[in-house]
C-alpha positions, -999 to 999 in steps of 0.1 A, spaced: -613 481 74 -637 503 53 -667 484 68 -654 493 103 -650 530 94 -686 531 79 -700 516 111 -680 541 132 -692 570 111 -729 560 116 -725 556 153 -741 583 173 -764 591 202 -793 573 186 -774 540 190 -776 542 228 -812 530 228 -803 498 211 -777 492 239 -803 499 266 -787 532 275 -806 564 279 -779 587 268 -742 594 267 -722 579 296 -709 603 320 -686 595 349 -704 591 382 -693 613 410 -702 601 444 -697 618 477 -691 598 508 -718 611 531 -713 583 557 -700 595 591 -664 589 598 -659 556 615 -640 555 648 -607 538 644 -600 511 670 -564 521 676 -545 553 681 -521 564 654 -488 546 658 -503 518 678 -515 485 663 -536 458 678 -504 437 682 -477 460 695 -451 432 698 -457 423 661 -453 389 646 -430 366 667 -395 362 653 -390 330 634 -428 324 630 -437 310 596 -465 315 572 -494 290 576 -495 283 539 -457 276 538 -461 252 568 -491 234 551 -472 230 518 -442 217 537 -462 192 556 -478 179 523 -444 176 507 -428 161 538 -411 129 528 -418 134 491 -388 158 483 -365 130 472 -392 114 449 -401 148 434 -365 157 428 -359 124 411 -390 129 389 -378 164 379 -344 149 370 -360 121 350 -382 146 331 -352 167 324 -332 138 311 -361 128 289 -360 162 272 -385 183 292 -370 218 288 -389 233 318 -377 205 341 -342 209 327 -342 246 334 -354 239 370 -327 214 376 -300 236 361 -311 266 381 -307 245 413 -273 231 402 -259 263 388 -278 293 401 -273 326 385 -243 343 401 -252 377 415 -216 386 421 -183 373 409 -147 383 417 -131 405 391 -94 407 384 -75 437 372 -46 458 385 -56 485 409 -28 507 422 -26 510 460 -44 538 476 -24 552 506 -35 588 504 -63 609 489 -39 619 462 -38 582 450 -75 581 442 -72 597 407 -47 570 397 -71 543 410 -100 557 391 -79 560 360 -70 523 363 -107 514 366 -116 534 335 -87 518 316 -99 484 326 -134 491 313 -119 505 280 -98 473 275 -129 451 283 -113 435 314 -143 446 336 -178 457 329 -191 492 335 -212 479 364 -181 463 379 -163 496 375 -191 515 392 -189 490 422 -151 493 425 -153 531 421 -178 532 450 -153 512 471 -125 536 462 -148 565 472 -156 549 505 -119 542 511 -109 578 503 -136 591 527 -121 568 554 -86 582 547 -100 617 549 -118 610 582 -86 595 596 -65 625 585 -90 649 599 -90 631 632 -52 631 634 -51 668 625 -77 676 651 -58 658 678 -26 677 668 -45 710 671 -59 700 705 -25 690 717 -10 723 705 -38 742 723 -31 723 755 6 732 752 -4 768 747 -25 769 778 2 752 799 27 780 792 
């Protein structure tokens, strides 16, 4: 370490000559002086307005599939044989195919029914209690809470629609008199 510090202390501008440098390096600043090129397409319009056809597949994927065509069963058996012989990577590949990681799972806990907006606090309380008891995870609670929120908004929209119709009906009756 001391040797490194001594070398560093003696390093200076005179060392640039030994590195075939003429002086301290400074960043280069270049200015694009070339004239702007004309763009072949107007903004918002590409050379292929219809885009890639639906269902079309990547050429590389097609080439790999054609190479593997008819070999899938043999390759699968080889992966299984390697896994059974103790190859951990092959074992992981096989297990990932047999038991893929679940992205979602059903959760079970008691959620009181939500009939009106006034029932929402009870539902949120039940969700919070379930997290505290360890019945569900915090992420599960967040997902269920979002569902409760969406359900409450639907109830509010339905109530607002009903009340608006009642007001419109009352106004019609007022005009009819």
